[in-house]
C-alpha positions as CSV (number, residue, x, y, z in Angstrom):
1,M,21.6,-63.5,-268.1
2,R,18.1,-64.1,-269.2
3,I,17.5,-66.5,-266.3
4,R,18.7,-63.8,-263.9
5,Y,16.0,-61.4,-265.3
6,L,13.3,-64.0,-265.1
7,M,14.3,-64.8,-261.5
8,M,14.3,-61.1,-260.6
9,A,10.9,-60.6,-262.3
10,A,9.5,-63.6,-260.3
11,I,10.8,-62.2,-257.1
12,F,9.3,-58.8,-257.9
13,I,5.9,-60.3,-258.7
14,G,6.0,-62.4,-255.5
15,I,6.7,-59.3,-253.4
16,A,4.0,-57.3,-255.2
17,L,1.4,-60.1,-254.6
18,S,2.2,-60.2,-250.9
19,F,0.8,-56.7,-250.6
20,I,-2.6,-57.6,-252.1
21,P,-5.3,-57.7,-249.3
22,K,-6.9,-61.1,-248.6
23,S,-9.4,-62.3,-246.0
24,Y,-8.2,-64.0,-242.9
25,L,-9.8,-65.7,-239.9
26,I,-8.0,-64.8,-236.7
27,L,-8.3,-66.5,-233.3
28,K,-7.0,-64.3,-230.5
29,T,-7.3,-63.4,-226.8
30,D,-6.8,-59.8,-225.5
31,A,-3.1,-60.6,-225.1
32,D,-2.2,-63.0,-227.8
33,I,-2.9,-64.2,-231.4
34,K,-3.4,-67.9,-231.4
35,A,-4.0,-68.6,-235.1
36,I,-4.4,-66.9,-238.5
37,Q,-6.0,-68.8,-241.4
38,P,-6.9,-67.7,-244.9
39,A,-10.7,-67.2,-245.1
40,A,-11.9,-67.8,-248.6
41,A,-15.6,-67.8,-249.4
42,E,-17.3,-70.7,-247.6
43,T,-14.4,-71.4,-245.2
44,S,-15.8,-73.3,-242.3
45,F,-14.8,-73.8,-238.7
46,T,-16.1,-75.5,-235.6
47,I,-16.2,-74.5,-231.9
48,Q,-16.3,-77.6,-229.6
49,W,-16.7,-77.6,-225.9
50,R,-17.9,-79.7,-223.0
51,H,-21.1,-78.4,-221.4
52,S,-20.3,-77.3,-217.8
53,V,-23.4,-78.9,-216.3
54,E,-24.3,-81.8,-218.6
55,K,-20.6,-82.8,-219.2
56,E,-21.5,-83.6,-222.8
57,L,-19.8,-82.4,-226.0
58,W,-21.4,-79.6,-227.9
59,E,-20.3,-78.3,-231.4
60,E,-21.3,-75.3,-233.4
61,F,-20.5,-75.0,-237.1
62,F,-19.7,-71.7,-238.7
63,K,-19.1,-70.5,-242.3
64,I,-17.5,-67.3,-243.7
65,K,-19.5,-65.5,-246.3
66,E,-18.5,-62.1,-247.7
67,N,-16.0,-61.6,-244.8
68,R,-18.7,-62.2,-242.2
69,I,-19.3,-65.2,-239.8
70,Y,-22.5,-67.2,-240.0
71,I,-23.6,-70.0,-237.7
72,D,-24.6,-72.9,-240.0
73,G,-25.5,-75.6,-237.5
74,T,-25.0,-77.2,-234.2
75,R,-25.0,-80.7,-232.6
76,F,-25.3,-81.8,-229.0
77,K,-26.2,-84.9,-226.9
78,T,-29.0,-83.5,-224.7
79,F,-31.4,-80.6,-224.6
80,G,-30.9,-78.1,-221.8
81,A,-32.4,-74.9,-220.6
82,G,-32.5,-72.3,-223.4
83,V,-31.9,-74.7,-226.2
84,P,-34.6,-74.3,-228.9
85,S,-36.6,-77.4,-229.9
86,N,-35.5,-76.7,-233.5
87,A,-33.5,-74.2,-235.5
88,G,-32.6,-73.9,-239.1
89,N,-34.0,-76.0,-241.9
90,D,-33.8,-79.4,-240.2
91,T,-33.5,-81.0,-236.8
92,Y,-32.8,-84.7,-236.5
93,I,-31.1,-87.3,-234.2
94,K,-28.2,-89.4,-235.6
95,D,-25.7,-91.6,-233.6
96,G,-26.9,-90.1,-230.3
97,W,-26.5,-86.5,-231.4
98,V,-29.2,-83.9,-231.9
99,H,-28.3,-82.1,-235.2
100,M,-29.7,-78.7,-236.1
101,V,-28.6,-77.7,-239.6
102,G,-29.2,-74.9,-242.1
103,I,-29.4,-72.2,-239.5
104,D,-27.6,-69.6,-241.7
105,R,-27.7,-66.8,-239.1
106,E,-25.3,-63.9,-239.4
107,I,-23.0,-63.4,-236.4
108,G,-21.0,-60.5,-237.9
109,K,-17.3,-59.8,-238.3
110,E,-16.4,-61.3,-234.9
111,L,-17.5,-64.1,-232.5
112,R,-16.6,-64.0,-228.9
113,V,-16.3,-67.1,-226.8
114,R,-15.7,-67.2,-223.0
115,T,-14.2,-70.4,-221.7
116,G,-15.0,-72.0,-218.3
117,K,-12.9,-74.1,-215.9
118,T,-14.1,-77.5,-217.3
119,T,-15.4,-76.6,-220.8
120,R,-12.2,-77.4,-222.7
121,H,-13.1,-75.3,-225.8
122,K,-11.5,-76.1,-229.1
123,F,-11.4,-74.1,-232.4
124,I,-11.3,-76.6,-235.2
125,I,-10.4,-75.6,-238.8
126,D,-9.2,-77.7,-241.7
127,G,-9.0,-80.7,-239.4
128,N,-6.7,-78.9,-236.9
129,A,-7.8,-78.4,-233.4
130,I,-6.5,-75.4,-231.4
131,E,-7.0,-75.6,-227.7
132,M,-8.8,-72.6,-226.1
133,N,-7.8,-73.8,-222.7
134,Q,-7.3,-70.7,-220.6
135,P,-10.3,-70.8,-218.2
136,G,-12.2,-67.5,-217.9
137,T,-10.6,-66.1,-221.0
138,S,-12.5,-64.2,-223.7
139,Y,-11.4,-65.5,-227.1
140,T,-12.3,-63.6,-230.3
141,I,-12.6,-65.2,-233.7
142,E,-12.7,-62.4,-236.3
143,T,-12.5,-61.9,-240.1
144,K,-10.0,-59.4,-241.2
145,T,-8.8,-58.2,-244.6
146,M,-5.1,-57.5,-244.7
147,P,-2.1,-57.9,-247.0
148,S,-0.6,-61.4,-247.0
149,I,2.8,-60.0,-245.8
150,Q,1.0,-58.7,-242.6
151,A,-0.6,-62.1,-242.0
152,W,2.8,-63.9,-242.5
153,S,4.5,-61.6,-240.1
154,Q,1.8,-62.3,-237.4
155,K,2.1,-66.0,-238.1
156,L,5.8,-65.7,-237.5
157,L,5.2,-64.1,-234.1
158,I,2.9,-67.1,-233.2
159,V,5.7,-69.5,-234.1
160,V,8.4,-67.6,-232.2
161,R,6.4,-67.5,-228.9
């Protein structure tokens, strides 16, 4: 009988905890949610794409601080029009890549990315790459505070599709 009460208490606590709001990072289009990830302090992610003119990979590195997105750094193979000669705390070349680190510039609660025909954008988080492969599509990466149960239900919809 005592075990039954302990199990019921554990279930009740689990259900109650699922309603506590937490921060999440969401990748979506206007029509679809592509990914939902917990966004604890200092969560980081990368946007990678192939430059449409130079055909070289570019990467931008982002961090979440206080439920806001910050660009932390970037790396690319060649300078092009509009690229600053330096940004952040340090700019250096390593293994054929130009690195600009320590940028720490606030983007806000959301970041919008528009894909091209040949850019092959990727959203990379925790070692997992999610293709952003619909050309001409506007993707939004946003931070959102919501109960875990709401995030789980939206993740379930992603799996079902």
